[in-house]
Legacy VTK file of the C-alpha trace (Angstrom):
# vtk DataFile Version 3.0
C-alpha trace
ASCII
DATASET POLYDATA
POINTS 357 float
182.877 161.129 179.794
185.846 159.011 178.560
185.101 156.048 176.359
186.742 153.756 178.803
184.374 154.885 181.526
181.368 154.520 179.224
182.331 150.912 178.557
182.659 150.343 182.305
179.254 151.832 182.975
177.735 149.678 180.295
178.916 146.570 182.211
182.003 145.579 180.333
185.431 145.634 182.033
188.685 146.634 180.491
191.806 144.815 181.609
195.364 145.517 180.608
197.065 142.649 178.694
200.562 143.521 179.897
202.762 143.606 182.925
206.270 145.009 183.269
208.205 146.187 186.289
208.454 149.598 184.525
204.604 149.846 184.482
204.605 149.345 188.253
207.636 151.393 189.213
206.676 154.419 187.041
203.103 154.617 188.405
201.648 154.042 184.942
199.487 151.132 185.950
198.103 153.184 188.892
197.265 155.944 186.412
195.435 153.560 184.145
193.418 152.343 187.090
192.459 155.848 188.195
192.019 157.530 184.764
191.134 154.868 182.265
188.787 152.569 184.288
191.220 149.605 184.020
189.973 147.025 186.504
192.320 144.006 185.995
195.398 142.689 184.307
196.526 139.650 182.408
199.952 138.217 181.713
201.457 135.341 179.765
204.893 133.887 179.044
205.341 136.023 175.918
204.585 139.186 177.847
207.123 138.293 180.529
209.767 137.261 177.954
209.385 140.743 176.382
209.336 142.539 179.722
212.517 140.911 181.062
214.346 141.189 177.853
213.786 144.888 177.342
215.752 147.384 179.500
217.309 146.819 182.943
214.395 146.902 185.262
214.935 143.311 186.314
218.650 143.307 186.482
219.024 143.996 190.151
216.560 141.402 191.171
218.144 138.813 188.839
221.589 139.642 190.250
220.294 139.261 193.841
218.459 135.998 193.192
221.362 134.558 191.320
223.643 135.395 194.155
221.214 133.598 196.493
221.518 130.443 194.405
218.291 130.683 192.398
218.214 129.933 188.701
215.953 128.818 185.807
212.262 128.436 186.333
212.391 129.081 190.090
214.086 132.379 189.560
211.591 133.420 186.859
208.553 132.495 189.002
209.960 134.624 191.804
210.256 137.628 189.447
206.738 137.011 188.083
205.245 136.608 191.497
206.819 139.911 192.594
205.268 141.792 189.716
201.891 140.039 189.895
201.437 140.437 193.648
202.399 144.135 193.441
199.794 144.609 190.664
197.259 142.617 192.722
197.785 144.974 195.597
197.153 147.994 193.340
193.814 146.340 192.205
192.858 145.271 195.688
190.728 148.306 196.470
188.810 147.630 193.222
188.491 144.028 194.146
187.116 144.764 197.607
184.713 147.512 196.470
183.235 145.147 193.806
182.662 142.263 196.160
185.344 140.275 194.374
183.954 140.777 190.892
186.663 143.081 189.639
190.294 143.847 190.393
191.946 140.574 189.220
195.441 139.785 187.962
196.474 136.600 186.223
199.549 134.346 186.280
199.994 131.324 184.079
201.267 127.857 185.029
204.219 126.716 183.033
203.146 126.089 179.458
205.440 122.983 179.523
202.769 121.313 181.601
200.145 121.602 178.862
199.758 117.816 178.499
200.126 116.924 182.210
196.904 117.261 184.169
198.335 116.274 187.589
201.319 118.627 187.380
199.044 121.441 186.267
196.793 120.973 189.282
199.798 120.898 191.616
201.346 124.025 189.969
198.084 125.934 190.208
197.661 125.177 193.907
201.269 125.992 194.577
201.303 129.327 192.784
198.093 130.501 194.347
199.168 129.563 197.829
202.596 131.207 197.327
201.099 134.521 196.121
198.703 134.809 199.065
196.458 137.196 197.123
192.668 136.606 196.945
192.493 138.450 193.586
194.841 136.228 191.664
193.694 134.068 188.795
195.853 131.130 187.817
195.771 130.675 184.150
195.208 127.107 182.898
194.851 126.254 179.240
191.531 124.839 178.100
193.145 121.898 176.349
192.410 118.201 176.611
194.596 117.897 179.685
193.697 121.321 180.987
189.943 120.805 181.316
190.119 118.265 184.121
192.822 120.407 185.799
190.404 123.399 185.751
187.688 121.339 187.466
190.089 120.158 190.182
191.577 123.643 190.705
188.138 125.206 191.117
187.179 122.361 193.500
190.346 123.158 195.503
189.230 126.844 195.697
191.852 128.251 193.216
190.390 130.971 190.972
191.058 130.104 187.347
191.492 132.056 184.177
190.870 129.494 181.416
193.107 130.441 178.594
193.665 129.379 174.925
189.936 129.035 174.076
189.066 129.577 170.482
185.746 128.034 169.520
182.260 127.693 171.051
183.019 124.030 171.779
186.211 125.138 173.665
184.275 127.648 175.670
181.461 125.201 176.597
184.041 122.590 177.708
185.669 125.301 179.990
182.243 126.312 181.392
181.362 122.691 182.041
184.599 122.201 183.977
183.889 125.233 186.054
180.293 124.136 186.779
181.447 120.681 187.917
184.010 122.132 190.198
181.514 124.424 191.858
178.861 121.655 192.074
181.433 119.417 193.803
182.280 122.193 196.314
178.538 122.532 197.150
178.179 118.772 197.552
181.224 118.810 199.933
179.780 121.674 202.010
182.335 124.224 200.746
181.882 127.848 199.784
180.739 127.904 196.091
182.177 131.368 195.481
185.305 130.684 193.443
185.813 133.053 190.551
186.713 132.163 187.001
186.878 133.733 183.558
186.942 132.032 180.178
189.491 133.709 177.894
188.588 133.509 174.147
191.305 134.469 171.756
190.019 136.626 168.818
192.643 138.128 166.502
194.508 134.887 165.818
191.472 133.704 163.835
191.836 136.603 161.427
195.620 136.247 161.149
195.193 132.533 160.278
192.835 133.163 157.358
193.988 136.482 155.970
195.603 134.989 152.916
192.946 132.309 152.399
189.791 134.497 151.992
188.646 137.429 149.902
189.222 140.994 151.106
185.524 141.195 151.936
185.940 138.582 154.616
189.048 139.818 156.235
188.928 140.619 159.972
185.444 139.135 160.293
186.095 135.586 161.487
187.205 136.349 165.025
184.259 138.624 165.584
181.824 136.068 164.195
183.181 133.385 166.468
182.910 135.788 169.422
179.276 136.501 168.612
178.564 132.791 168.507
180.276 132.303 171.866
178.521 135.250 173.426
175.219 133.688 172.441
176.178 130.370 174.084
177.360 132.345 177.093
174.067 134.208 177.544
172.102 131.019 177.040
174.140 129.170 179.616
173.642 131.899 182.223
169.916 131.479 181.864
169.784 127.707 182.437
168.359 126.283 185.620
171.735 124.677 186.421
173.557 128.085 186.402
170.720 129.830 188.222
170.716 127.183 190.973
174.400 127.702 191.519
174.023 131.475 191.649
171.228 131.207 194.169
173.514 129.086 196.290
176.147 131.831 196.264
178.284 131.011 193.245
179.522 133.709 190.852
179.119 133.260 187.095
182.225 132.527 185.049
182.576 135.516 182.784
183.711 135.473 179.148
186.909 137.397 178.553
187.962 138.611 175.035
191.687 138.027 174.709
194.144 138.668 171.898
192.308 141.860 170.964
195.107 143.906 169.556
194.594 144.592 165.837
197.137 142.728 163.785
196.106 144.106 160.419
197.813 147.445 159.826
194.984 148.430 157.515
192.305 147.868 160.146
191.339 150.301 162.999
193.439 149.982 166.133
190.298 149.585 168.192
188.654 147.042 165.886
188.115 144.343 168.526
187.035 146.725 171.263
184.506 148.444 169.069
183.122 145.105 167.840
182.970 143.254 171.147
181.045 145.585 173.405
178.995 143.384 175.641
177.720 143.590 179.234
179.100 141.007 181.753
182.224 140.449 179.700
185.854 141.537 179.964
188.187 142.736 177.192
191.855 142.530 177.993
193.766 144.746 175.644
197.374 145.630 174.851
198.596 148.975 176.180
198.659 150.477 172.626
195.031 149.491 172.059
193.959 150.846 175.451
195.481 154.175 174.735
194.071 154.324 171.273
190.522 153.586 172.567
190.848 156.105 175.364
191.939 158.757 172.807
189.263 158.257 170.123
187.144 155.162 170.872
183.397 155.182 170.729
181.013 152.897 172.560
178.391 151.960 169.910
176.410 148.826 169.207
176.447 145.955 171.695
176.937 142.339 170.743
173.568 140.727 170.075
172.539 138.129 172.686
171.191 135.915 169.963
174.461 135.832 167.959
173.252 138.271 165.279
174.727 137.456 161.947
177.312 135.025 163.287
175.935 131.972 161.616
175.627 133.626 158.223
179.171 134.956 158.364
180.535 131.582 159.492
178.706 130.039 156.657
180.502 132.315 154.200
183.855 131.157 155.701
182.842 127.591 155.274
181.997 128.156 151.650
185.512 129.721 151.321
187.006 126.434 152.565
187.562 127.388 156.223
186.752 124.536 158.635
186.238 126.491 161.882
186.435 123.498 164.295
189.549 122.141 162.630
191.169 125.572 162.665
190.250 125.979 166.347
192.187 122.863 167.220
195.226 124.132 165.143
195.055 127.601 166.815
194.918 126.105 170.254
197.952 123.815 169.519
199.919 126.672 168.006
199.043 128.946 170.936
200.272 126.411 173.394
203.491 125.891 171.384
204.030 129.657 171.143
203.789 130.058 174.934
206.158 127.119 175.351
208.631 128.742 173.029
208.393 132.042 174.940
208.985 130.122 178.230
212.153 128.610 176.796
213.215 131.986 175.463
212.703 133.794 178.742
214.598 131.026 180.702
217.458 131.370 178.246
217.326 135.181 178.599
217.403 134.884 182.397
220.281 132.516 182.288
222.216 134.906 179.996
221.483 137.906 182.182
222.484 135.950 185.343
225.827 135.087 183.752
226.375 138.633 182.503
225.478 140.270 185.817
LINES 1 358
357 0 1 2 3 4 5 6 7 8 9 10 11 12 13 14 15 16 17 18 19 20 21 22 23 24 25 26 27 28 29 30 31 32 33 34 35 36 37 38 39 40 41 42 43 44 45 46 47 48 49 50 51 52 53 54 55 56 57 58 59 60 61 62 63 64 65 66 67 68 69 70 71 72 73 74 75 76 77 78 79 80 81 82 83 84 85 86 87 88 89 90 91 92 93 94 95 96 97 98 99 100 101 102 103 104 105 106 107 108 109 110 111 112 113 114 115 116 117 118 119 120 121 122 123 124 125 126 127 128 129 130 131 132 133 134 135 136 137 138 139 140 141 142 143 144 145 146 147 148 149 150 151 152 153 154 155 156 157 158 159 160 161 162 163 164 165 166 167 168 169 170 171 172 173 174 175 176 177 178 179 180 181 182 183 184 185 186 187 188 189 190 191 192 193 194 195 196 197 198 199 200 201 202 203 204 205 206 207 208 209 210 211 212 213 214 215 216 217 218 219 220 221 222 223 224 225 226 227 228 229 230 231 232 233 234 235 236 237 238 239 240 241 242 243 244 245 246 247 248 249 250 251 252 253 254 255 256 257 258 259 260 261 262 263 264 265 266 267 268 269 270 271 272 273 274 275 276 277 278 279 280 281 282 283 284 285 286 287 288 289 290 291 292 293 294 295 296 297 298 299 300 301 302 303 304 305 306 307 308 309 310 311 312 313 314 315 316 317 318 319 320 321 322 323 324 325 326 327 328 329 330 331 332 333 334 335 336 337 338 339 340 341 342 343 344 345 346 347 348 349 350 351 352 353 354 355 356
């Protein structure tokens, strides 16, 4: 049995952290679904910037939309929605067979709205309505302005992938926003079954501290934070508040491990898949990491529900001068800025291609 199927059977889902028109046109995504137990897909502005910039798969669509008078952000969102809805249709059988648990794709609101709650809510509703796919997550950052937007989007019935979470405090704030949205739906007599995932970024922790700690501590911070978050997740799932919502028909918000491609060339390609095996979670991985795990990955120890050695490892980082909460805030800010930069880059790239075509 393939390692990807073993992971699926254990209760963890593998999603592809990539989308390109080439993946769709070539049938590669369909093959990953059928052969590698891939049950979902995520995207972000950086992924789209790279996809549109490489090759000519988008040229005909850009030419057509430019001739029709479209430009800028509106043109990009049309391109993105075409890709995402096609991917959603490929995953629809998985979505239906799992009762809505699996088979999701994700599309992010503009990262330029990161500090605007009202505009984020409006964009989330608009994108979800435009796509007309039940298995579409709208990605909203778990920032100060994003948290209330998440609650409102859930209350409005928009499935949300909460992105840019780094610490346990970030995760708990996202979970609280989801809970409030579902509780408000129940109070209003609405269906409480609105799906959500909480995306925790892993590898960026290790990149941030690689030159600040000893070799013995390298590539351990992201995993330690993940263990701490997994403990908080399991504890939250067992609370009377969660159980009451589940009994009323709500579905738990699952934790999703994001940014799980190995950045250290001296570390194993499958470092963050091997270390983050956990039932009732999702790992969204770059294509390179997926193929490496399919080729030689092994499903070994599961994450301990009690956090294991997380507190001891985090204490070692504290002794080395790493303030985890402060660094989490920095990483979230830098992540939002990175996505905004990618957004500007891809709009510039589209404008350049429009002019050239």
